[in-house]
N, C-alpha and C positions, 0 to 999 in steps of 0.2 A: 653713925652712933657707935661708940666703943662699947666693949663688954661691961664697963663700969658706968655706962650711961652718959659719958662725956662725948661731946661732939668733936669729930676730927676737923682739923683745919688744913688748908692748902695754901702755901705761900707762893706768890707769883702766879702769872698766867700760865695755866697748864699747857696751853697751845705752844708756848715758847720755852717751857721748862724742859729742855732736852739734855740728853747725856753729852759728855765730851766727845764720844765717838760720833754721834749724830752731828754735832756742831762742826767737827772736823770734816765729815763727809760733805756737809752743805758748803763748807768753805771751798773745798776742792771742786765741787760741782759748779759753783758760781764762777770760778776762774777757768773752767774747762779742763781740769786736770784730774778728775775723778777716775781712778783706775778700776773701780768695780761697777757692776751692772752696765758694762759697755754694750751699746747696741750694735749687733752684727748686721750689716746691711746686705751682704752677699757672701756666698760660700762657693768657692771653686778650688777645692783642695789641691795643693796645700796653702792656698791663699784665702784670706777673708777681707771683706770690706769693713773698715773700722774708722770712724771719724773722718770720712771722706777720702780715705786713701786705701790702697791695697797693701796688705801686710803679709809677710811670710808667717804662717801659723805655727808657733812653737808652744801652743797651750792647749792642745786637744787631747782628750782621752780616747779618741777614736784611733787607737794605736795602729791598726792595720787597714784603716780607710774604709770600713764597711758602712759607715753612716750614709755614704753617697754611692755605694756599690749599686750598679743598675739592677742586679737580680734582687737585692734587698729592697730597693725602692719599689720595684714592680710588685713584689709580694705584698708590700704594705698597701699599695693602691688597689690590688685585687681584693684583699680582705676588707678594705674600707667600702668598696663598691658592693660587696656581697653582704656584709654584716652591719654596715653603718659606721659612724664616726666614734661612737662610744657604746658601752654596755648598759649604762644607766643603773647599775646595781652592784652590790658587793659580791664577792665570791660566795659568801654564805647563802645568799638568796638567789637573785636572778642573773648574777654576773659571771657565772662559770660557763664559758662557751667551749665548744669542741676545740677551738684554737688553744685555749689554756691547757686543756687536758693533754692534747697532742704534744705541746711544747714541754710539759712536765715529764712525759714519758721519754721524749728525746733527750732531755737533760740528764735524767736518771741513768739511762742507758749509756750515754756518752761518758759520764763521770764514774760509772761502775757502782752506783748505789741503788737501793731498793726503790726509792721513790723520791719525788721532788715536789715542791709547791712554789708557785710563782706569785710574787707580790707586785703592786703597782709601781713602787720605786725601790731603789736600793736602801735608802734610809729607812723606809717602813719595814723592809725585810729584816734588818738587824734589830730595830727596836721591837718589832713584834715577836721575832724568834726568841730573843733573850727574855723578854717579859713573859712569853709563853712557857719557857723551860725552867726558869728559876724564880724563887720568891724570897721572902724574908727569912726562911729557914734554910737558905742555900748560901754558898760562898762563890763569889765571882773573882777570879784572879786575872787581871788585865794588864797587857803590855802598856807601858806609860805613853807610847806613841800611837795607840790604837785609834781608829777613826772615831770621830765625834758621835756617829750613830751607835757605835758599840757602847761608848760611855753613857750615852743617853738611855740606851736600853737597860743598862745595869741600874741606873738611877730609878727608872720607872719600875723595875722589878722589886726594888727595895731589898735586894740581897745584900749580905755583908760583902764589902768590896775591899780587895787588896790590889795594889799595883806593884809591878816589878819593873826594874830598869830595862830599857829598850833592848830586846834581843839578848838579854843576859840570862842565861840558863841558871847560873848560880843564884841570881836574885830571885828567879822564879821558884827555885827550891826553898829559899829562905821564906818567901811569902807563904808558901804552902805549909812550911814547918811551923810558922807562927800560930797555926790553927790545928796543929796535930792532935791536940786533946779535945777538940770540939766535934760534936756529932752534927753533921749537916745532911739534909735530905739529898743534896746533890752539890758537887763541886764542879764548876765550869771554868775552864781556862780559855781565854779569848785573845786571839792574835790576828793580825793581818798577814797575808802571805807576801805581798809587795806593798810597802808603805808609801802612801800617796804623796807625802811631802818630803820624805827622806830618800826615796828610791832604793831603800835597803830591803832585803828579803829575810824572812824568818828562818832560823835554823830548825826546820820542822822535825827532822829525825830526833834531835836532842830533846825538843819540847815534847814530842810524843812519848819518849822514854820516861821523862819526868812525870807526865800525866798518868801513865800506866802504873808507875810505882806508887803514886799518890791515890789511885782509884778515882781520878778526875776525868770528866768528859772534856774533849777538846773541840772548840769551834774555831774554824779558820775562815777569815774573810778573804776570798779570792777575787774581790771586785776588780783589782788591777792586774791580777795574774792570769785570769781566764782570757784565752785568745792570744796571750803573749808568750807563755812558756809551755813546754811539753810537746811531744811528737804530734799529738792531735790538737794542740792548743787548749788542753783541759786544765792548764794552770801549773803553778809551782808544785802542787801535790803530785801531779802526773810526772813532772820532770824528775822529782826526787823519789818517786815510787812509794809515796806515803799515803795515797788517797784512801786506801782501805782502812788505815789506822786513824782516820779523822772522823769523829762522831757526827759533827755538823759542818757541812761544807757550804758556805755562802758564796754567791756569785752575783755579779751585776749584769744586767742586759744593756747597760748604758755606757759602758766603756768600750772595750775592743769589739763587743757584739754590736755596738753602734746604734742602739735604740733607746728604749726607756723601760725600766723595771728592774726587778731583782728576783732571786730564788734561793732556796736552801734545799740541799739534798742530804739524804742520810738513810738510816734504817727505816723500815715501815713503822715501827713503834715511835721513833723520834718524829717522823713527818706527820703521823696522825696526831701526836700530841700538839705539835705546832699548829696544824690545820684547825684543830678544834679549841685552841686557846689564845691564838695571837690576835689581839684586839685591832692591830693595824690592818690585818687581813679582813676581819669581820666588818669593820666599820669604815672601809674605804671602797669607793667604786673601783672595780677591777680594771686591769690594763686594757687599753683600747684594742680592737681587732687589728688595726694597722700595726700597732707596736708588737703584738704577739706574733703575727705573721712575719714581720721583719726580723724578729729575733730568730725564729725557726730557720729562715732563709740564710741569715748570717752564720748560724751554727753550721749549716751545710757547707758554706764556703770555708769556714775555719777548719773543718775536718778534712777538707779536700787538698789536693796537690797545690791548688792556687793559694789556699790558706798557708800552707807550709812555705811557699815562695814569699808571701807577704811577710811572714815572721822572719825569714832570712833577711829581707830588706830592712825590716825594723831593727834587727840586731846590728846589721852593718851600719845603718845610720846612727844608732845610739853610740856605737863604739867610735865612729868618726867624730861625732860632735864632742864626746867626752875628751878625745885626744886633742881636738882643736881648742878646747877650753881649758886644757891642762894648766896654763899660766894663772887661771882664776881659782886654782885649788879646789877642784870638783872631783876629787878622788872618790871612788865607790867604797862605801862602808860595808864590808863583808863580815858577817858574824862568825863564819867558819869557812873552811876550805871547800865544803860541799855546796855552798851557796853559789848561784850564778855569778859569773864575773862581768856581767853587764846588766843594765837596767834602762828602760826607756825614759825614766824620770831622773832629771839632773837638777838638784837644788843648788842655787848660788846664794850664799849667805851674805847679807849686807849689814846686819847688826843694828840697823836704825830704820824705824818705820818711815820717817820723812824722806830719808835718802832712797828708800825703796820706791816710794811713790814718785819721786822726781826721776829716778832712773827708768821706771816703767814708762813715764811720759816721753822721755827722750828717745827711748827705744821705739815706742809706737810712732813717734814723728819720723824716725829713720826707716820705718817699714818693717819692724820686727815685733810680733805680738807674743808676749810671754804672759804668765799669770803670776801676780804678786800674792804672797801669802803672809798675813800678819795674824796676831793673836785674835781669836782663839784657834785658828787653823794650825798655828805653830806656837811654841812657848813664848811667853812675854820676853821682848827684847831680842828675839831670834828670828826676824823676818827673812823671807827668802824670795828670790825670783825663781819660779819653778819652770824649767824647760822640759817640755814633753815632746819626745820624738815620735814620728809616725813613719810608716813604710812609704808614704807618698812623697816625701821630700827627696829632691835630687841632690846629688853630691855637690853641685855648684851652689844650690840654695843653702845647704848646710855650711859650707865654707864661708859664704858671704855673711850668713847670719852670725856665725861664730866670730868673724872679724868685727862685725858691728857690736856684738855683745862685749867683746874684749875691749874695744875702743871706748865704749860708754862706761863700763863697770870698773875699769882700772882705777879711775879717779875715786869712785865710791869706796872701793876696797882700801885704797891708800889712805883715804880720809878717816877710815875706821881705826 
């Protein structure tokens, strides 16, 4: 019944009244060419079983191979045997175990911050943190390529939102200047350190300088930077020496750390504010004992000599793959000369969603597993095949995969 007393009507059978996106997905599923929600039947890094065949995995966020590291797996098993498979409660009530507290202390010490708080997923970390720190009386200034979880957190906060052009410091200044005469309780600038679809890195030093001039807080999402960059693997902020100038440092336990979850680190005041206001922390069951123990063990590896060697292999592999794919125009987009001159994420732009799906299927049939990205993961009309490098790939596997990619994608790019 509508507000004016009129009855609403529905045209068509609601069970078949689906969106164009769902219809397309069902079509590709029916003909066995659906590139998403693929069932992984086996994992033996750097190979996975997909659609009845073994493929070289070029689509993993486990950048330094810790998701299957024997010490990490053993720690997860021990914690599960001691504490059980789940916590059965939120962090607020009965879901804070000694494993969570120990992990938070380890993260804070590693990253050089006062404290940290762990969430059940990376998505919940960003959504809850942003919603907990800002509201309708605040301004959020967001990089246009920021992760979906950042954008969703801003929407839920109901803060005034401004976006600036990707990695463009002048655009950031302009976005802040547009509100120079307005009084906000808090201004929060939000960026990724390593952008998951572009493979580009943020010019952190320049962004920090702008934030200081504007009196704005800075939140940096290091989900893809942690474990990849820095002498101890603490991320792009460690590599650039900017960690202490970042007010809110977010990280994922699900990428290079190889498990499940997320965290934020910062000053005691910031972390206490998040801990007592983030709804996604309060109203979600906490991370499982196995996941927390695995993350702690993985961080030990990341900070060790073994972790440094794995990062060196990752860098070698990423440079080699980019060089092998040079004919496909996969140059690294560097916002400034201080940014790293390599990245484990290599996007190949195909310009057409259908061509992207067809190319993914052909590559899978040939034994190469990459990840396709279409809207809303990337802008409309700018799909990519996302190549993710790991330390576990051999030189021969990289060269063979690159040759396979070049052979399949040359026609797709030429057709564009």
